[in-house]
N, C-alpha and C positions, 0 to 999 in steps of 0.2 A: 504494500500500500504506500501511497505517497507520504513523505515525511511531513508532519504538521509541526511547526515550531513557533514558539512565542518570539516576537521581535519587539524590542523596546521602541517607544515612540520616536526617540531621536534617530533611529535607524531607518525610519520610513522614508520613502522616496521624497525628494525635496519638492516635487510637484503636487504632493498630496495636501489637501486643505486640512487645517487644524481640526475641523469637525469630523474628518475621516480618519484621524490618526490613532484611535483607540484600538490597538491590535492586541488580541489576547489569544491564548491557546483555547482550542475548542472544548477542553475539559474544565474551563474556568468555572468557579463555583461561587460567584457573587450571590449574596442572599436574595437580591431582587430578581434574579433570573437563575434559579438554582436547579431546575430540572429541564431535561431535553426531550423533545418529541423523539420517539424511537419507533422502529418497525419490529418490535419484539413480540413476545407471545401474549402480553397482557393488553386488554382494552384500556386505553388511557384517555384522559381528558387534557385539555390544554393547560399548560403552565405558562410562565412568562418567558421561557426560552423560545427563541424563534423556531418556527417550523420551516420547511424547506421546499424551494423550487430548484431542482437539480438539472444541470446540463449533463446528459449521459455521455459516456465515452463512446467513440466510434469503435466498432468491432469488425474490422476487415478480416478477410479469411486469414487464418493463422498458418504460418509455415511450420514445417516439421521441426525447425530449429529454434522456434521462439513461441512462447506463450504470452507475450506482451500484448497489451491493448494500447491503442494509439488515440490521441486526442488532438483535434485541430482547433487551435485558437482562432485561425483565420475564418473557419466556417462558423464558429460561435459568434464572432464579431458580425458576420453577415446576418446571422439569425437575429441578433439583437437590433441591428440597424434596419432590417427589412420586415421581420415577421413577429417579433415579440409584442404581445398585446398590452403595451404600456397604458393605453387609455382605459382598457377594461379593468386592469389591476388597480389603477387610480380610482376609477368610479366605484369599484367594489369596496376598497378599503377606506373610502371617504364617507360612505353611507349617506350621500347627499339625498335629501328628499326630492320628489318629483317637482318640476317647476309649476305644475298646475295644482298643487296641493293647497287647499285653503287652510291657512293656519294663522292664528292671531299672533303667534310668536315666531313668525317666519325668520326674522333676523337672528333671534336667539338660537333657533334650531340650526340655522345655517352656520353660525359661528361655532356651535358645539360640534357639528359634523365636520367642520373644517379641521378642528383639533384632532379628530380621530385619524387624520392622515398626517398632519404636521407633527403629532406627538407619537406616531407609530415608529417602533424600532425596526430597522432592516439591518441585516448582517450579510456581508459578502465573504465568500471564500475565493481567493485569487491564487494564481500559480505563476509567480514572476519568472521562475525558472523551472524546467521539467523536474517533477518529483518533489517539489517544495510547495506546500500549501500554507497560506497565511490567512487567518480568520480575522476579519475586521468587524467589530461590533459597534453598537450605539450610533448607527447611521440614521439620520432622519432628513426629510426633504420637505420643502415648503409647498411644492406642487408637482404636477406630472412632468413638467419640463425639467425641473431640478432632478427628479429621479432618473429620467431618461438620460440626462447629461452624465450623471454619475455612473450609470450602468455602462454606457458607451465608452466612458473613459477607463473604467476598471476592467471591463470584459470578464465579469466574475464567473467562475466555474459553478458556483452555487449561490442562490439568494435565499436567505432565511427571513421569514416574516414573524415578527415578535408581537408583543403586547402594545397597547396604547398606554403611555405613561402620563404622569401628572404634568410633566414638562418635556420639551423636545429632547430626545435622547442625546443629540449631539452636544447638548449643554450639561450633560450629567456631571462632569467634573466640577463645574461651578455650583451646581445645585447641591451636590453631596457635601460640599465644603461650607454650605450656608446653614446657619442656625435658625433661619427664618422660614426656609422652604424645605420640603421633603420630596425626594425623587422616588416615586413608587408607581407600580402598575395601577391603572385606573380602569381599563377594560381589557377583556380577553375573550375571544370567541370560544364557544364550547365545542371542543373537537373530540371525536371518537375515532379510534384506530382499531379496525377489525381485520385480523389476519387469518389466512387459511391454516396457519400452524395451530390456531385455537381449535381446529376441527380434526386434528390428526387421528384421534381415536374413533371417529365415525367416518372417515374417508375410506371407502372400500374400493377405490379405483386403483390403488397401488401407489398413489402419490403420498409424499410426506415432506415435512420441512418446507422449503421454498419451492419444491416442484409442484407445478400446476398443470391441470388438463381441463378440457371442456366439461368433463363430468363433475369434478369437484368444484369448479368455479361457479356452478349453479348455486352452491351454498352461499356464496357472497351475494348473489342476487336475492336469495331468500332473506338473508340477514338484513340487507338494505331495505326490503319491503317491510319487514317487521319493525325495524327501528324507525323508519320514516313515519309509519303510521302511528307508532307510540309517541314519538316526539311531537307530532301534530295534534293528535286527538287527546292524549293524556296530559300533555304539558302545554299545549296551545302555541307551540312554536310554528312559525310560518316560513321563515327565510332559512332554508336548509340546502346546502350545496354538497353534492357527492363527488368524490374524486378517486380515481385509481391511485393507489399509493406509490406506484412505480415498481413495486416488487411483488408482494404476495397478498395484497388485500386492498381495502378501501378505507377512505377517511370521510367522515361526515363533519362538515363545518356548520354549526348552528350560529347564525349571525344576528338573530333578533337582539334588540337593545336589552331586553330583560335577561337574555342568556349571557350577553357580554358583561353584564354587571353582577352576575352571580358570585356569591362568596365561595370560598374553598369547600365549605360544608355543603352548600347547595349544589355545587358541581359534582361532588362525590355522591350525593343522594340521587341525582339523575343517573349517574353511571351505574350505581348499585341497582337501580330499578330494572336495568336491562341485563343484569348478570344472570346467566343460566349455567348451573354446574350439574351436568348430567352425564359427563364422561367418566367411565370406570375402565380405564385402558388396560389395567393389569389383570382383569378377570378373564 
């Protein structure tokens, strides 16, 4: 695997803005962002650690003399400049109300929704030299153009989406040093991670672990239907987005304002509601 290493801020490229210079190891354990989304065996809900948009490696046919995989920074740059849906990502993470919505507090609502983007943390994983990964946290952007410019400049291998904080994450050093203000998460989407590894004891198709076939993938479809109906009918959520996790399962992002403001106890309660323990694999 590529080496990931911590680099002090003073070693950052001289062209990097100060707001982009917080570079830490991916195993960083800051209290305010202490847990990471993973693709493991447990169904998890969001924490304040960013979740991920990953640029996958190219996999050309492998020769008999090498098992290496290759990655093209040039193709990734073309993808970001020509195909990446910056406008959709910005629209989603801003949660702007429709223009035709009649609301007495339109200005207040617009300002509040604006903060959901400007106070959102993004993290980039870049590869300045082959085999070396650098993880840049506490990135935040004022608008879509600002985000687009940063991505095109950095050409990140991976983009992590984090929580909405009380203040812009790029200012976290100044806020954390203040006795007047507190830098803390304010909103987090409610995210569920469902993996096929959770179904190993009932998969009778011969697949296990990360191996997937059309037969066992139907279980993901069933899980999605059950959870989607439960989230909508039993909890009243309406804004639910489903994504393929990129490996062996699916993610559900519940984006309602009531879900984004849930406490840790509330989030755990919703997750526990959907837990089913029926596998007895050793019998």
